[in-house]
Structures are given as structure tokens and as C-alpha cells.
C-alpha positions in Angstrom: 4.7 8.3 27.0 0.8 8.6 26.9 1.0 8.7 23.4 -0.9 5.5 22.2 0.5 2.8 20.1 -2.5 3.4 17.5 -1.7 7.0 17.2 1.8 6.6 16.6 1.6 4.0 13.8 -0.9 6.8 12.3 1.6 9.4 12.6 4.5 7.5 11.0 1.7 6.3 8.0 1.0 10.1 7.6 4.6 11.2 7.7 5.1 8.6 5.3 2.5 9.6 2.5 4.1 12.9 3.2 7.7 12.0 2.3 6.6 9.6 -0.6 7.2 12.7 -3.2 10.8 13.5 -1.6 12.6 10.1 -2.4 12.9 6.8 -1.2 14.8 6.7 1.9 12.8 9.1 3.8 9.3 7.1 3.1 11.0 3.5 4.0 12.6 5.2 7.4 9.1 6.5 8.1 7.1 3.3 7.5 9.9 1.3 9.0 9.1 2.9 12.5 5.6 2.4 12.1 6.3 -1.4 11.7 8.6 -1.4 14.6 5.9 0.2 16.9 3.3 -2.1 15.0 5.6 -5.2 16.1 6.4 -4.0 19.7 2.7 -3.3 20.5 1.8 -6.8 19.8 -0.4 -5.8 16.7 1.4 -8.6 14.8 -1.4 -11.0 16.2 -3.8 -9.3 13.7 -1.9 -11.2 10.5 -4.3 -14.4 11.3 -7.9 -12.1 11.0 -6.4 -10.1 7.8 -5.3 -12.9 6.0 -8.6 -14.6 6.4 -10.6 -11.8 4.9 -11.2 -12.1 1.0 -9.5 -9.2 -0.2 -6.4 -10.4 1.0 -6.2 -13.6 -1.4 -4.9 -11.6 -4.5 -2.0 -10.5 -2.5 -0.6 -14.0 -1.8 0.4 -15.0 -5.1 2.8 -11.8 -4.9 4.2 -13.3 -2.0 4.7 -16.6 -3.1 5.4 -16.5 -6.9 8.5 -14.5 -6.7 10.0 -17.3 -4.6 8.9 -20.3 -6.6 10.2 -18.5 -9.7 13.7 -18.0 -7.9 13.9 -21.8 -7.8 14.2 -22.0 -11.7 15.7 -18.5 -12.3 18.4 -17.8 -14.9 19.7 -15.0 -12.8 19.7 -15.8 -9.1 21.2 -12.6 -8.0 18.6 -10.2 -9.6 16.0 -12.9 -8.9 16.8 -12.5 -5.6 16.8 -8.8 -5.4 13.4 -9.2 -6.9 12.0 -11.7 -4.6 13.4 -9.6 -1.3 10.9 -7.0 -2.1 8.2 -9.2 -1.3 8.6 -7.5 2.1 7.0 -4.5 1.2 3.8 -6.3 0.7 3.7 -6.8 4.8 3.1 -2.8 4.8 -0.4 -3.8 4.2 -1.0 -5.4 7.7 0.2 -1.8 8.9 -2.7 0.2 7.2 -5.0 -2.7 7.6 -4.7 -3.2 11.1 -6.7 -0.1 12.8 -9.5 1.8 11.9 -9.5 4.9 9.6 -12.2 7.3 9.7 -13.0 10.2 7.6 -11.4 12.6 9.4 -8.3 10.8 9.7 -8.3 10.3 5.8 -8.3 14.2 5.3 -5.5 14.3 7.6 -3.6 11.9 5.6 -4.4 13.2 2.5 -3.4 16.8 3.5 -0.3 15.5 4.5 0.3 14.0 1.4 -0.8 17.2 -0.6 1.8 19.0 1.5 4.4 17.0 0.2 3.4 17.2 -3.4 3.1 21.0 -2.9 6.6 21.3 -1.6 7.9 19.4 -4.4 5.6 21.7 -7.0 7.4 25.0 -5.3 10.9 23.5 -5.7 10.0 22.8 -9.3 8.8 26.2 -9.8 12.0 27.6 -8.5 14.2 25.6 -10.3 12.3 26.5 -13.5 12.9 29.8 -12.8 16.6 29.4 -11.9 16.7 30.5 -8.5 17.4 27.0 -7.5 19.8 24.3 -9.6 18.1 21.2 -9.9 18.9 18.2 -8.1 18.5 16.5 -11.4 18.4 18.4 -14.3 15.3 15.6 -15.8 13.5 15.3 -12.8 12.4 18.7 -11.6 11.5 19.2 -7.5 13.2 16.4 -5.2 14.8 14.6 -8.0 12.8 11.3 -7.9 12.3 9.3 -11.3 8.9 11.0 -12.8 7.7 7.6 -13.5 7.2 7.3 -9.9 6.5 11.4 -9.2 3.6 11.3 -11.9 1.8 8.6 -10.1 1.6 10.8 -7.0 0.8 13.9 -8.6 -2.3 12.3 -10.6 -3.4 10.6 -7.6 -3.4 14.1 -5.6 -5.0 15.8 -8.5 -8.0 13.3 -8.4 -8.4 13.2 -4.5 -8.3 16.9 -4.3 -10.9 17.3 -7.0 -13.0 14.9 -5.0 -12.8 17.2 -2.0 -13.1 20.1 -4.3 -16.9 18.5 -5.5 -17.8 17.8 -2.0 -17.2 21.1 -0.3 -19.6 24.0 -0.1 -16.9 26.5 0.6 -16.0 28.9 -2.4 -12.5 29.7 -0.3 -11.9 26.1 0.5 -12.8 25.1 -3.3 -10.1 28.1 -4.3 -7.4 26.3 -2.2 -8.4 22.9 -3.7 -8.2 24.6 -7.2 -4.7 26.0 -6.7 -3.4 22.7 -5.4 -5.0 21.0 -8.7 -3.2 23.5 -10.6 -0.1 23.4 -8.5 0.5 19.6 -9.2 -0.8 20.1 -12.9 2.1 22.5 -13.3 4.8 19.9 -11.7 3.3 17.2 -13.9 3.8 19.8 -17.1 7.2 20.1 -16.2 8.7 16.8 -16.0 9.8 14.6 -19.1 7.2 12.4 -18.2 5.4 10.9 -21.4 3.4 8.2 -19.2 2.4 10.9 -17.0 0.9 13.1 -19.8 -0.5 10.1 -21.4 -2.3 8.8 -17.9 -3.5 12.1 -16.9 -5.1 12.6 -20.4 -7.1 9.4 -19.6 -8.1 10.1 -16.2 -8.8 14.0 -16.9 -12.7 13.1 -17.2 -12.7 12.0 -13.6 -11.1 15.0 -12.7 -13.5 17.3 -14.8 -16.6 15.3 -13.6 -15.8 16.1 -10.0 -14.9 20.0 -11.2 -18.3 20.5 -13.0 -20.4 17.9 -10.9 -23.9 18.4 -11.8 -23.3 20.3 -15.2 -23.9 18.6 -18.5 -21.9 16.0 -20.3 -20.8 18.3 -22.8 -19.4 21.0 -20.2 -17.5 18.1 -18.3 -16.1 17.0 -21.7 -15.1 20.7 -22.6 -13.2 20.7 -18.9 -11.7 17.5 -19.6 -9.9 18.7 -23.0 -9.1 22.3 -21.3 -7.0 20.3 -18.6 -5.3 18.2 -21.0 -4.4 21.6 -22.9 -3.3 23.2 -19.8 -0.9 20.6 -19.3 0.3 20.5 -23.3 1.0 24.4 -22.8 4.1 23.6 -21.1 7.2 23.8 -23.4 8.3 20.7 -21.7 5.5 19.1 -22.4 5.3 20.5 -26.1 9.0 19.5 -26.6 8.6 16.1 -25.4 5.4 15.0 -27.0 6.9 16.7 -30.3 10.0 14.7 -29.8 8.3 11.4 -29.3 6.4 11.5 -32.4 9.3 12.8 -34.5 11.2 9.5 -33.1 8.5 7.4 -33.6 8.6 8.5 -37.4 12.3 8.2 -38.0 12.3 5.0 -36.1 9.0 3.0 -37.4 10.7 0.6 -39.6 13.3 -0.6 -36.8 10.3 -1.0 -34.4 8.5 -3.0 -36.9 11.3 -5.1 -37.2 11.5 -5.7 -33.5 15.1 -3.8 -33.0 16.3 -2.1 -30.1 15.8 1.6 -30.3 17.7 3.4 -27.7 14.7 6.3 -27.0 12.0 3.9 -27.8 13.0 0.8 -25.9 9.9 -0.3 -24.6 9.0 -1.9 -28.1 11.9 -3.8 -28.0 10.7 -4.7 -24.1 7.3 -5.7 -25.1 8.0 -7.9 -28.3 10.5 -10.0 -26.2 8.5 -10.5 -23.3 5.6 -11.3 -25.5 8.1 -13.8 -27.1 9.0 -15.1 -23.5 5.4 -15.5 -22.4 4.3 -17.5 -25.9 7.2 -19.9 -25.3 6.9 -20.6 -21.5 3.3 -19.6 -21.0 2.6 -21.9 -17.6 5.6 -21.2 -15.4 7.4 -18.4 -17.2 11.1 -18.2 -16.9 11.6 -17.4 -13.4 12.1 -14.3 -11.2 14.7 -11.9 -12.8 15.7 -14.4 -15.8 14.3 -11.7 -18.3 18.0 -10.2 -18.4 19.3 -13.5 -20.1 16.4 -13.7 -22.7 17.2 -10.0 -23.8 21.0 -10.5 -23.4 20.9 -13.1 -26.2 19.6 -10.5 -28.7 22.5 -8.1 -27.6 20.6 -5.7 -25.1 20.4 -6.3 -21.5 16.8 -5.7 -19.9 16.1 -6.1 -16.3 12.4 -5.9 -16.4 9.7 -4.9 -19.5 8.4 -1.8 -17.7 5.1 -3.3 -17.5 3.5 -5.0 -14.4 1.7 -7.7 -16.5 4.4 -8.7 -18.9 6.8 -8.7 -16.0 4.6 -11.3 -14.0 4.0 -13.0 -17.6 7.4 -13.5 -18.4 8.3 -14.5 -14.9 5.8 -16.7 -13.7 3.7 -17.1 -16.8 -0.3 -17.0 -17.1 -0.4 -17.2 -13.3 1.5 -14.2 -12.9 -0.8 -12.5 -15.3 -3.8 -13.5 -13.8 -2.4 -12.6 -10.3 -1.8 -9.1 -11.3 -5.4 -8.6 -12.7 -7.0 -10.3 -9.7 -5.3 -7.9 -7.3 -6.3 -4.6 -9.2 -9.8 -6.0 -10.2 -10.2 -6.6 -6.3 -8.8 -3.2 -5.5 -11.5 -1.6 -8.3 -14.5 -3.6 -7.5 -14.5 -2.6 -3.6 -13.3 0.9 -3.9 -15.7 1.8 -6.7 -18.5 0.8 -4.8 -17.7 3.5 -2.1 -16.1 6.0 -4.3 -18.7 8.7 -2.8 -16.6 8.4 0.6 -13.2 9.9 1.1 -11.5 6.5 1.8 -13.2 4.8 -1.2 -12.1 7.3 -3.6 -8.7 7.4 -2.5 -8.0 3.6 -2.9 -10.0 4.0 -6.2 -7.8 6.6 -7.3 -4.9 4.7 -6.4 -6.0 2.1 -7.9 -6.5 3.3 -11.4 -3.4 5.5 -11.5 -1.0 2.4 -10.5 -3.1 0.2 -12.9 -2.5 2.5 -15.7 1.2 3.3 -14.7 1.6 -0.4 -14.7 1.3 -0.4 -18.5 4.2 1.7 -18.6 6.3 0.7 -16.0 6.9 -2.3 -13.6 5.3 -0.4 -10.5 5.7 -3.6 -8.5 9.3 -3.7 -8.9 9.6 0.2 -8.0 10.2 0.4 -4.3 8.1 3.9 -4.1 5.2 2.9 -6.1 5.2 -0.7 -4.6 5.4 0.9 -1.0 2.4 3.2 -2.3 0.3 0.4 -3.5 0.8 -1.8 -0.4 -0.3 1.3 1.7 -3.4 1.8 -0.2 -4.2 -1.8 -0.4 -4.5 -2.5 3.0 -7.2 0.4 3.1 -9.6 -2.0 1.6 -9.8 -3.4 5.3 -11.8 -0.5 6.0 -14.1 -0.3 3.1 -17.3 -2.6 3.4 -18.0 -4.5 0.6 -21.8 -5.6 0.5 -21.3 -8.7 -1.4 -18.6 -9.9 0.7 
């Protein structure tokens, strides 16, 4: 009874990050309890203050556009489902509402890493045949690799930051172990998107691991990290199979036909056509199903944040998406030498890149992750603003 509301909210936020790699229900229950305490304790009164902050403005289109798009939606059932996902954006108020210091950030990240490490260990014993996988293609706790890859890569980036900033070799050994554990889990997932994104961000990881060394050394370490990933038989098989399929189906892809294992090309083509035909308002929330159904294939979303926003809400949707990530990047980049700044920067760059290959703002896990991280901008001081 003596525990303060702030402490309880913080504990449940930490528990939410710990539970993210385990599935959807556990983190939602945890953040739901945090929201309940936030309401009961009267912290809801902070909303007025928060929405007046310049960093919050890019969130407003994501709260409003899905409901406006529902007015002219061609599929109101799916449209309502997507519009209701705006409730996850309100998580921003919880992480924005009370102060985080460096110690609390480290506690939060340690529990986030602990959840990832549990999943990596489970994946290891599943690979060894000791435990049967929950889902054969998704080793670990069985969540879809498009979500788990985002968490693992963010984990690798944040661990590498602490590796760079600690002077203890014993602690560095622990951090290096965590990086290798997360990299192992990434390597045994059948997630081509994860491989590609890790390849793109590997220079950031290398820069932290060999900070102070020459650029050639950093490039060499980045290459070594990617090679370590591709040493996995699972990763090699997935990459090889992708190139074989691309070669076999290149004519069908160029014709714009639907290819089962490479369906994203069809989704991109159709989404671009929708945007070109309806550039200002789009076709409404959840309506892409109707446009693609006419071509013989039902697509619920285009597996791309920007194409989804453009097809649904036109150029205003695309602009809103870039505005949100630009604001998040600009503020966090200036304070990337702090633990909180680097964590928000890591989340931003990973989710931005991930949004090129999946609709992260519709996936409950990654939308929740984005909202939690975006709310932390309230604790980063921007000199310009």
C-alpha cells in the first residue's frame, strides 16, 4: 500500500517490455494495468499538457485519419478493426507522463533484454531438438518473425551502446554474449526482412563495438557481423531460396501477377496504382481488400507503412508517416549519446526500416512498441524546441 503510483506504472511498463518477445496478450495485460493505475491516480490530467508539446503533433493524424477514412471505407468491418487500433497510440501518454532517468532506462532495457534472452535460449533448445517449437517456423515463443526481428535488432543496438560506454571488460563480455545470443535467434528465424535490416544497421553496431578504431576496422566488423548471421543454415537456405524464386518468377513479377511466395511485389504494385488513382484522399480505412479482390487476390494491407497510409488516406497519410518518424529521428539523434536518446533512436530506425516491409502500425506488438518508445520523446530535451 506504500508503493507510489509512479513506481507501479514504471514496474508495469518494465514488465511490458519484458513480455514483448513472448507474444501479444502478456504485454497488453501489463500495459493495461499500467493504464488503469494511470487513470485511477489522476495522471490523466497530464494529457492536456502533453498534447501541447511540438513532439506530439505528428501523432494526431494517426488518431484522426483512420476515423475519417472510415466514412468512405469500402470495407467497414475491416476498416473499423483498423480504426480501433488508434487506442494503442494512447500508450504514449503513459510513458510521457513521468520522468525517466538513466538508471530507470537501464532497468527497463535490462528487463527487455531478459525477455529477448529467454526467447533466444528457448530457440536454442528447440534447434537442438530438446523442446518442440510452439510454431515450427517461429522459433522461440512462437511470435511472428516480422515482430520478433524488430525487438531483437533493437536489443542488439541498445546492448552495443552500453558495450561502448562501459569500461569494465567483465561487463563488456556480458554485453557481447547478449549480442551474440540475439544474433543467433535472428539467424534461426526465417525472416528475410530481419536479415536485410540487420545488414543495414550493422555499421551502427560495429561503430559501438570498435568505437575509436579506424573506419576500415569498423567496416570489417560490420561485414563480420553479417557473415556471422549468414553462417546459419536457416539463413543461408532462406536467402538462397529467395534468389531462386526471384529468378524463377521474374517474368510474372514484372507483369504484375500475384506470386504466392513473393506476394509483396503484387501488393506494392496495386498499392501504388491506388495512390495514383486516389492521390488526395485514398480509398478509405481497410479498403485495399476491395481493390485487390477485383484482381483475384484478397490483400488486407500492403505490408508497408507508407503504402498503407497512402492507399488509405492519400498524400496526407504518407506525409503523416514521414513526419512522425522524422520527428522521432531528429530529437533522438541529437541526444544519441545518452542511453534514453539512443534507445529511442534505435527504436525509430528499426521500426522505420521494418515499416518498409510490413505494416508495423497495424501489428499490435510493433505498434505498442512504437507508442511506448515515442512517448519517451517527452523526456528528451530538444534545443531547437
